[in-house]
Structure formats: structure tokens, C-alpha cells
N, C-alpha and C positions, 0 to 999 in steps of 0.2 A: 199094331204097336201104338200105344198111346204116347203123345208128346206132352211133357210136363216141364215146369220150371222148378229147379231145385229149391228147397225151402230156405237155403241160405243166399238166395239171389232175389233182388228186387229191381225191377226195371223202372226207370224214371226218364221223363223227357222234359225238354225245355228247362234245363236245370242250371243253376249256378253252384259251383262246387267250392267249398272252403276246405283246405287241406292243412294238416299238421303232422309233423314227424316227432314222435316221442318214444323213448325206451326202445329205439331201434325199429319201430313199426310205423307204418303210415296209416293215418286216420282221416277220413273224409266225411263231410256231411252234405246233404243235398238241400239247397235253398232256392227260393224263388228269385228270379232275376230282379235286380234293382232294389231288393229289400235288405241286403247285407249292410250296405252303407247307411241306410236309414236306421237300422238297428244300432250300428256303431255310433252314429251321431246323436242317438237318443230320440229321434223323430218317431221311430216305430217302437212301441212298447210290448206288443203282442207277439210272443215267440211263434205262435202258430201261423202268423202271417209271414214269417221269415223262413221257417223250416218246412220242407215238403213232407218230411217224415222225421219223427224222433228216433232215428236209427243212425248208428255209427257204422261206416263202411271202411273197408280197406281199399275198395275201388268202386266209386259210384257208377262210372260208365259201364262197368261189367256187372253191376248189381251185387258185388261180393260184400257180405256183411262181416264186420270185425268179430273176432272171438271174444267171449265174455272175459276169459282169463287175461287176454291182451289188454283189454280196456282197464281192468282192475290194476294190472301191473303198471300201466302208464298214467292213470288218473286217480288211483287209490279209491275208486268207487265204481260200482256197476250201474249207477243211476244214469240212464242214457240222456235224460234231459239236461242234467248237470254237465255231463261230458260235452254235449252239443253246445252248451253255452260257452264252455271254455274254448272249444275249437272256433266257435263263431267270433269270440273276442280276440283271440290271438293267432288264429290260423291265417293262411295265405289264400286270398280269393283268386281262384283260377278263372281268368277271362281272356278273351282273344285281344290282340293288339287293337283292333278296331273298337271293341267294347270298352277297353281301358281308356282309349283316347276320348271317346264320347263321354265316359264317366268323369274324367278329369276336366273336360271342357265345361260340363254342367256344374261341377264343384267350383270351378273358377268363377263362373257367373254367380253362383249362390253366395260365394264369399264377397264378391263385389256388391251384391244386393244388400247383404248384412251391413257392410261398411256404410253404404248410402243411408240405411235406416238409422244408424247410430251417430252419424257425423254431419258436420256442417263446415262451411268456410267461415273461420272465426271473424273475418272482416265484414262479410255481408250477412252472416247468420242464415244463409241459404244452403240447402242440401245440394250436393253434386249429383249428376246423372250417373246411372249405372255404366253407360258407355265410357264416360270420362274416367271413372274409377278403374274400369277394365284396362283402358289405355295406360293409365298411371301404373297399374300392377305389371303390365308388360314392360314398361319403361324401366322398372326396377328389377326386371327379370324374376318376378316371383314365381316359384315353382310349387304347385299344389301337392300336398302330401295326402295320399289316399287313405292313410291309416289315422289321420287326425280329423276331428270334427270341423265343420265349416265355421262354427262359432269361434273355436279356439284360433283358427287360422285368420279369421277376420280381425281379431284383436291384435294378432301379430302384424297383419298388413297395415292396420292403423298406425302402429308404432313405427313401421318402416316408412310409410308415406310421409310422416311428419318431417322426415329428413329432407324431403324433396319438394313438398308442396304445403300450402296453408290448409291444414285440416285439423279438426279437434272434435272430441266427443260433444254432441249436443247436450246442453244443460237441462237438468230437471228443475222446475220451479216448485218450491215447497212453502207451506205456511207452518211455522212452528209456534205453538202456544206453550210458554213455559211458566210454571207457577212463580208468583212474585218473589218469594223468598229464595228460589233457586235460580231465577232469571240471570242475574248478574254473573254468578259463578259459572253457570252453564254456558253463557254467551262466550266467555273467554275460552272454554274448552272446544266450542263449536267453530271458533274463528278459523282454525287451519283447514277445516273441512268445507267451509263456505267459499264459493268463488266470488259471488257478488251479493251484497245485501241491498235489496231494492227498497225496503221500508222497515221501519222499526217503531213500534208504538208501545208505550208502557202505561197501563192503568192498574188494575189489580194483577194482571198477568202481563208478561212480556210477549208481544206478538211480532214475529219476524217473518217477512216474506223475502225469500232468497233464491239464488240460483246455485246449483251444485253439480259437480261431476257425478253422473249416475253411479260410478264405482264407489262413491262415498255414502250412498244411501243407506246401506245396511249398517255401516259403522255409526252413522248419525242416529238411526232408529234405535240401535242397541244402547247407545250412550244415553239418550234422554229417557229411555225406559228404565235403565239401571239407576241413573242418578236421581230420578224423581219417583221411582217405584210405581211407574205407570200413570202418574198424575199429569204429565205433559201430553200434548197431542201433536201429531204430525199429519199434515194433509198434503197430498200430491196435487198441485194445481195444474201442472202439465208435465207429461212424461218427456217431451222433447220441445225445447224452446227454439223455434226456427221461424224465419220469415217465409211467407208464401212464395212458391215458385222454385224451379230448379236453377242451380248454378250453371250457367252456360260456359262453354269453352270458347274463348275469343280466338 
């Protein structure tokens, strides 16, 4: 007697499962461990690095493959890659308590690292250490959200930390060269977007060196392009205006 595996069964090992229930049916996909969150955060772009197989299952552990008619009824398509993307984006990642704890701990540290990269103490202009920011996050009882990107959460943490400590986004230093006839008019429009004007020189053109909140960069860029039809120039002199050395906790 020959032993065989039924054609509707696929055996997979060392797998992370993402599950979704839709139209009264269960759908699962088999992913590589540690890749699901990278995909959801945007760090991983290659779907083949995330999926072990472009197959939709009813039960990954048993190797049971979903029926085509069930997929069409639930997702209005039989394109397996598209269905996998939907499950990957909105499904529930099945992990053990130990794995989930380790994952959340890593995300917690990643969030603190992003905060350190983006912020300084406004009085000293020095960055804080990752350990200090982690302690501050624990003090405000920040709870990591597994379904949100670390960048989104870092911006939320910065907002929350401002209520309990001296912290602000590090400024960008820019040089703006505005055509003479547009300079005065544009200067007034730019005022609300500039934090500090370090120097201002006017010859044929208006030359301004200034510090801005990084969140205003795109608005400034679009404003001067639109108002001068591309005749003005914007130069980034430094992405992050900080003093050397980490901010120590006394």
C-alpha cells in the first residue's frame, strides 16, 4: 500500500499563521516568523519574503486548503495573492503568549528608538537616551499596539511625553532663496511655518536660513514651489539640529 498526501493538503513547519473569519468561513495564510509585523509597518515590501506560500487555507496546521468557491464568496475574487494581502493586512496573527510578549517588547524598544532619533531636550538641544525614553514611556503606562506601525506610535508617544517632560521634535535647518519680487510676499506666508530665523540677507534674492519643525517641511516646499513656479530654491542644511552627546538622567 502506498502512502500519499492528499492534493488538498500542504504541510508547513516553523510557520506564523494569520487568520481571518469572513462569510462564515475561516481563512488562514502561512507566513514566515517575524515578517508579518515588518510587512504591516512597511519595512518589508517583498510579499514573497512574508508568505511561505501564496495559498489560502482553512487550517494551516492540518494543511487543509480553502475551496475556490469559499474564497470567491468571501473576497469576491479567486486571485490568491490578492486574498493573501487582505488577510495579511486585516487578519489576526496567531502567536504564543511568549512570542507575543517578546514581539511587544521589541516594538516598545523600537518606538523609544524612533523617539530618540526625532527629538531633543528643548533646553539643552541634546537627544535623550533610549533607556531614558523607555523609562518615561513606562511612567506614563504606554501600551504598545501590535496592529499599528512603530512610527505612528512614536509620534503618539512624543505627544504624550510632552505632558510630563521637556521634549520636542528636533528642528531642521533650511536655506531658502526666494526671488526678489516674491521675497517679501512669501516671507509673510512662511512666518507661521518657521520656528527660528537665524539669518536673512537681501540682494537680488531673499536668502533666509531658518529652523523649522520637520512636520512643516512638505508644506514649505509645496508653498514656495507653487508661489514662485519653481523659481525659488530650498536647501536642507541639517536634518536634525542637535548638540553633541546624549542627554543624561540626573
